[in-house]
Residue, then its C-alpha position, 0 to 999 in steps of 0.5 A: x571503320x566501325x563508325x562507317x559501318x554504323x553510319x551505313x546501317x543508319x543510312x539504309x534504315x537497317x535495325x540490328x536485332x538486340x537481345x531483350x532484357x528478358x532473354x538475357x535473364x535466363x540460361x541459354x545453353x543449359x537446356x536441350x529441346x524436349x524433342x528430336x525433330x524441328x520445333x514448331x508450335x501450335x500454341x504460344x506462351x501467354x496466349x489469352x484464352x477463356x479462363x486462362x493464359x496458356x501456360x506453356x508452348x504446344x509443340x507439334x508432333x506431326x499429328x502423331x502420338x508416340x514420339x520420344x520426349x526427352x529430359x531437357x537437362x539433368x534433374x529428378x522427377x518431382x511430380x507426376x500427375x495422371x488425369x482424365x482431363x487437364x494435362x492428361x499424363x504429365x511429368x515434372x522434372x526439377x533441375x539443379x539450376x532452380x527451374x522445373x520443366x513440365x511435359x503434358x498430354x503424354x501417351x506413356x511414361x517410359x521405363x522406371x518412371x512408368x513402372x514407379x507410377x504404375x505401382x503407385x496407381x495399383x497400390x492406391x487403386x486409382x487411375x487419377x493420381x497427382x503425386x509428389x516424388x522424393x528427389x532420390x527416387x527417379x533421377x534423370x540425365x539430360x537426353x533421357x527418354x522420359x515418355x512418349x508424346x500423346x493426346x491425353x487429357x483435354x488435348x485437342x489433337x496430338x502434341x506435347x505441352x511443354x512448360x518452364x517454371x521457377x522452382x522456388x515460386x512455381x511461376x510459369x515462365x516463357x520457354x522461349x526465353x531459355x534458348x530453345x532451337x526456334x527461329x523467329x524473325x517475324x513480327x506479330x500481327x494485329x488483326x483488329x483494334x476495338x474502341x469502347x465507350x467506358x461508361x454511360x456518358x461516353x461515345x464512339x462515333x456518337x453512339x454508346x457501342x464499340x467500334x472495331x477497325x480491321x488492321x493489315x500489315x505487320x512490323x512498321x508497315x501496319x495500318x487500320x483499314x478505315x476511311x474515316x477517323x473515329x470520333x470519341x467522347x468522354x472515357x474510352x478504352x482500347x483493345x486489340x486482337x493480335x497473334x505472333x507466328x514463328x518464321x517457319x510456316x504456321x508455327x505459332x508463338x505468343x505475344x510477349x508485350x503490349x504498350x498503348x500510347x495516346x499522343x506521348x502518354x503511356x496509357x497501358x503496358x503489359x509484359x507476359x513473361x511469367x505469371x503464377x497459376x493463381x493469376x491465370x483466370x484473370x485472363x477473363x478480365x482482360x478479354x472482351x468477354x462478350x465478343x469471346x462468348x458471342x463469336x469466339x473472337x479474342x480481343x485483349x482489352x488494354x484496361x485493368x479492371x478494379x479487381x484485376x490482380x494480374x502482376x504482369x502490368x507495367x506503367x500506364x495512366x488511369x488503368x488504361x481509361x483515356x479521357x477525351x475532353x477536347x476537340x482535337x485529333x489524337x495519335x494512338x500508338x500500339x507497340x506489340x512485341x514477341x519474346x524475340x524482340x520482333x515488334x509491330x507498331x500500329x499508329x492511327x488517329x481518333x478525333x475527340x469531340x467535347x462533351x458536357x463535364x457533367x456527362x463524363x461521370x457516367x452516373x447510371x441508375x441501376x436497373x437491378x441490384x448493385x454488386x460491388x467488386x472487392x466485397x462479398x455480395x449476397x442476393x436473395x429472392x423467393x426460392x434462391x440465395x446467391x452468395x459471391x465472395x469478395x474476389x468474384x467480380x472484376x468490376x461493379x455489376x448492375x446485377x439483373x435477376x428474373x425467373x421464368x416458368x419451369x421447363x420440361x424436366x425441371x422441378x423449379x422455376x428457371x432462375x436467370x442470373x444476369x447473363x453469360x457475357x459477364x465473367x465470374x472469377x471465383x466459385x460462388x454458392x448458388x442455393x435453390x429450393x427443393x420445394x417442387x421435388x418429390x420427397x422420395x426422389x430428393x436424393x436424385x436432385x441436383x442444380x443444373x444450368x440450362x444451356x442455349x439449346x435447352x439442354x441441362x448441364x449438371x452441377x455437383x450439388x449437396x442438400x442442406x435442409x430444404x435447399x440444394x447448394x452448388x458452386x458455380x463460376x458462370x452466370x446464366x440460367x439455373x434450375x433443379x432437375x432429377x437424375x434417375x438414369x444410371x450411367x451407360x457402359x458401351x462394350x468395345x472389344x469386350x463381350x460375354x464368353x469372348x476369346x481375347x487371346x489375340x487382343x492386347x487390351x480391353x476397351x469400353x466407353x462410359x457416359x452419364x446423361x446429367x450428374x456426371x460420372x463420379x467413379x468407376x471400378x474395374x476388376x479381373x477375378x475380383x482384383x482391381x485393374x488399372x483402366x486408363x480413362x480419357x474424358x474427351x472420348x469417354x473411353x476406358x482401356x485396360x492394357x493386358x498385364x500379368x493380372x489377366x491369366x490364361x484360361x477363363x477370367x471374370x471381368x466386372x466394371x461398375x460405374x457410378x454417377x454423382x447422385x448414386x445411380x450405378x451400372x454394372x457390366x460383367x463378362x467371362x473372358x477367355x485367354 
């Protein structure tokens, strides 16, 4: 009977889903869901984004804040991070089986956890605090309400950011591998394939420009929408734009693996099951960075740059570079899978066009200064020094530098450092001369990036001799400007001699025009008060506690920017 059933499956072409190796390596019945409503996702694990791979899953909360968040298993709170950016308010719980769960963008920490953290903030007189917690201090049981969901930090809307980590290595692991109640029988979608000439002698359709092919379908019914076969010559790389969705409408999971074959040769393979935070910025090397910057399109290149140190790559010939030297047609196959083993297979053909062997080397004469990846580089010109550490570049770069006249509000020429379409991996030191800055205003000077709209974005700068120095992670246009304008304080529900007896908080907005807010300090009756700061809304909020007393209270808020300009707001409040 078993043989007959198997034969029927084969005859009908039915494939029985099989649990992936990754799925079987992690406990499935140990953890509960961090929420008590159906799990739908707004963002999946490993989604490749500018400057990072998404390190967890984004759980939808129905566009609302204040939903209970639960400990997924017994353990203890091992870290709490409160920030106006990043994950906002975040809790880390270490579990006895060797994993750590992370809960981010929280609105409020619950019970003893919230009380303990509040005490730490008052003791240190700071809102922003990243602090380890000893194992015996804040123990939790599976199902305890540890917090309430929110929209803090750099969240773009109410949701819960949830992660799983290896306690020993702190590597982030796909939470979907731990048996969370999430249904996915839907294969990933490939939206576009992009074919690139790799060097100056390579061609796609007889040009030196990439070609993009639209893709329709999913699973085994996936194909490119192209009337003609693409012609390729020389060294070629490929890339895809792909997403995965859960079986419920609109829920977004992540791509787990990508394999690229040309004929029978595996040219590239990647498995996004786990990674370390130190690796995450290498996402920029995998992305088609110019496409991302120009139109926001996230195309993942199936190519490993010389200085790309990601650990998630598997087998693959020649780092994903395919050499087409003959005059034959070649079959290209992409196999893309999600964490549940659902797969999409895309097959298309390219026609190889033979080129002269001398041309394949792709030797080009540099137009600027050759910066070598894997080595430190230093570029010097009149009024500027630009130092790049050894791991700053993913590939060798023909660095193009020029200057143009100063613009309105600047006190040096504008230094054009290559362009915005090449990523930088690690911080580089940019030094610009202060020769054009009035001596009496030198303390207000800083390096700024000139954006496309002509606006300045300030960089934290320090003065060394006659040069300003700043750490930058982007190429682009830079100059020197002055910040002589103090921060702005906009009272919300605060005012002179106001009766706040019916209020539950004080709310104000703070901003700075250039160098950025460095610090703020709020006091009531001369004593520091805890004011939550949300950077994306520029809002400061003090929630009433026993520090505001009946009768008259003296409120003071001092805000200072990065070059020392300060604004003070004071009011007498009655309660």
